[in-house]
C-alpha positions in Angstrom: 16.6 95.8 11.8 16.0 91.9 10.8 16.3 90.8 7.6 13.9 88.9 5.5 15.0 86.0 6.6 14.6 86.1 10.1 11.2 87.5 9.4 10.0 84.6 7.1 10.4 81.0 9.2 10.0 79.1 5.7 13.0 80.8 4.0 14.6 80.5 7.8 14.2 76.8 7.7 15.0 76.7 4.1 18.5 78.9 4.9 19.4 76.2 7.6 18.7 73.2 5.5 21.2 74.8 3.3 23.8 75.1 5.9 23.1 72.2 7.8 22.1 69.9 4.9 25.7 68.3 4.1 26.1 67.6 8.0 22.7 65.9 8.5 23.3 64.0 5.2 26.8 63.2 6.5 25.5 62.1 10.1 22.4 59.8 8.4 25.3 58.2 6.3 27.4 57.7 9.0 24.4 56.0 10.8 23.4 54.1 8.0 27.3 52.6 7.5 27.5 52.0 11.6 23.7 50.2 11.0 25.2 48.5 7.9 28.3 47.4 9.9 26.7 46.1 12.8 24.5 44.2 10.8 27.5 42.7 9.2 28.7 41.4 12.6 25.8 40.0 13.8 25.4 37.9 10.5 28.8 36.8 10.8 28.6 35.8 14.8 25.1 34.3 14.0 26.9 32.2 11.1 29.3 31.3 13.3 27.5 30.5 16.3 24.8 28.2 13.9 27.9 26.4 12.3 29.5 25.7 15.7 26.2 24.3 17.1 25.1 22.8 14.0 28.4 20.9 14.0 28.1 19.7 17.6 24.3 19.1 16.9 25.6 16.5 13.7 28.5 15.2 16.5 25.9 14.5 19.3 23.3 13.0 16.5 26.1 10.6 15.2 27.3 10.0 19.1 23.4 8.6 19.5 23.5 6.5 16.6 26.4 4.7 17.9 25.3 4.8 21.3 21.5 3.1 20.2 23.3 0.9 17.8 25.4 -0.6 20.6 22.9 -0.6 23.1 20.3 -2.6 20.4 23.1 -5.0 19.9 23.9 -5.2 24.2 20.0 -5.7 24.5 20.2 -8.4 21.5 23.3 -10.2 23.3 21.6 -10.0 26.5 18.2 -11.4 25.0 20.4 -14.4 23.7 22.4 -14.6 26.5 18.8 -14.9 28.6 17.7 -17.4 26.1 20.8 -19.4 26.8 20.7 -19.2 30.3 17.1 -20.1 30.5 17.7 -23.4 28.1 20.5 -24.0 30.3 18.2 -24.1 33.9 15.5 -26.4 31.4 18.1 -28.9 30.2 19.6 -28.5 34.5 16.1 -29.4 35.7 15.5 -32.2 33.1 18.6 -33.7 33.7 18.1 -33.3 37.7 14.3 -35.1 36.8 16.0 -37.6 35.1 18.4 -38.7 37.9 15.8 -39.0 40.2 13.4 -40.7 37.8 16.2 -43.2 37.3 17.0 -43.8 40.8 13.3 -44.2 41.9 13.3 -46.7 38.7 16.3 -48.8 39.7 14.9 -48.5 43.4 11.4 -50.4 42.0 13.7 -52.8 40.4 15.9 -53.5 43.6 13.0 -53.2 46.1 12.7 -57.3 45.5 16.1 -57.8 45.6 17.0 -56.6 49.1 16.3 -53.2 49.6 12.6 -53.6 50.6 14.4 -55.8 53.3 17.1 -53.0 53.5 14.1 -50.1 54.4 12.2 -52.2 56.4 15.1 -53.2 59.0 15.9 -49.7 59.5 12.7 -48.6 60.0 12.4 -51.2 62.8 15.9 -50.3 64.0 14.9 -46.8 64.3 12.0 -47.4 66.2 14.2 -49.5 68.5 16.7 -46.8 69.1 14.0 -44.5 70.3 12.3 -46.4 72.6 15.5 -47.3 74.0 16.5 -43.7 74.1 12.5 -43.3 75.9 14.2 -45.4 78.8 17.4 -43.7 79.9 17.0 -42.2 83.1 19.4 -39.9 84.5 19.8 -39.0 88.5 21.6 -36.2 90.0 25.1 -36.5 91.6 25.4 -35.5 95.2 29.0 -35.5 97.2 29.4 -36.1 100.6 30.7 -32.8 102.7 31.2 -32.1 106.3 28.4 -34.8 107.6 25.5 -33.6 105.0 25.4 -34.4 101.0 24.8 -31.5 98.8 23.6 -31.9 95.2 26.7 -31.3 92.8 24.1 -29.9 89.9 25.3 -32.9 87.2 23.5 -35.5 86.5 24.9 -39.5 85.6 23.2 -42.3 83.8 21.1 -44.2 85.9 20.3 -46.8 82.8 23.3 -47.5 80.8 21.7 -50.7 79.0 19.0 -48.6 77.2 21.5 -45.9 76.0 23.9 -48.8 74.9 20.8 -50.7 73.0 19.9 -47.1 71.6 23.9 -46.7 69.9 23.7 -50.3 69.4 20.6 -49.5 67.1 22.5 -46.3 65.7 25.4 -48.6 64.6 23.3 -51.2 63.0 21.3 -48.6 60.8 24.4 -47.3 59.5 25.8 -50.9 58.5 22.4 -52.1 57.0 22.3 -48.8 54.8 25.7 -49.4 53.5 24.2 -52.0 52.1 21.3 -50.4 50.2 23.8 -50.6 46.8 26.4 -52.8 47.9 27.3 -55.7 45.8 25.6 -58.1 47.9 23.0 -60.8 47.3 19.4 -60.8 48.6 20.0 -64.1 51.0 22.8 -62.2 52.3 21.1 -58.8 52.8 18.6 -60.6 54.6 20.8 -62.5 56.6 22.8 -59.6 57.8 19.9 -57.4 58.9 18.5 -60.2 60.8 21.8 -60.4 62.7 21.7 -56.7 63.3 18.4 -56.9 65.1 19.6 -59.6 66.9 22.5 -57.9 68.1 20.6 -54.8 69.0 18.1 -57.4 71.0 21.0 -59.0 72.6 22.3 -55.7 74.1 18.8 -54.4 75.4 17.9 -58.1 76.7 14.2 -58.1 77.9 14.9 -55.1 80.4 14.4 -52.9 77.2 12.5 -54.7 75.0 10.2 -57.0 77.1 8.1 -53.8 77.4 8.3 -52.9 73.4 5.1 -52.4 71.8 6.1 -50.3 69.0 5.2 -52.7 66.2 8.2 -51.9 64.4 10.5 -54.7 65.6 11.2 -57.7 64.2 9.4 -60.0 66.8 10.4 -63.2 65.3 14.1 -62.4 65.7 13.6 -61.6 69.7 11.6 -64.7 70.5 14.1 -66.5 68.7 17.1 -64.9 71.0 14.4 -65.7 73.9 14.0 -69.3 73.6 17.8 -69.2 73.3 18.8 -67.7 76.0 16.0 -70.1 78.3 17.1 -73.0 76.4 21.0 -72.4 77.4 21.2 -73.0 81.3 18.7 -76.6 80.8 21.4 -77.8 78.3 24.0 -76.9 80.9 22.2 -78.5 83.9 22.1 -81.6 81.8 
């Protein structure tokens, strides 16, 4: 036989609630306490994590400020160094230009005091040296073996006088160029230049200079030398 509680669901639910109510309340309280503990733990971890990250951020920002300041100082120093280098380059260029201008100015003053004679003599000697070299001839050498001559593949100078004249001109160029800024008077410079040309003419003789039409040689020196060499036999005959 069923009781009234079993027959009435509402009364049955109320009965169960009376019986299980304390347990449910305990379970709910335990759940709330666990949730509260979890929240407190999360909040604590949050605080620690954020504090740690904020500390790192502060340190990073401080390091950035230091690095930025150092970079700014380095950039300023580099700019100053670049300006110093540019100023030094400009000063060096101006000094070098000043040296060139001074050389030109002094050379202009020395032109009428022997420098022009030196330049003209060197130009003539260079033309004479080239003319002499153009007349140098080489011939192949042979050797006799058995009953025949065989080429050796070597050459020898067939015309030594033009080569000697060219070398004499080269030596004279060095000698005259050394007078450019030497403590020598204009008259002495002119005398030495003419003597150097005459030596070169004597080395080559008419065989080298007879057909020279370059126009750069001092022909008066050549004519004077020819006159002296042609007059000497007549004097000896007397």
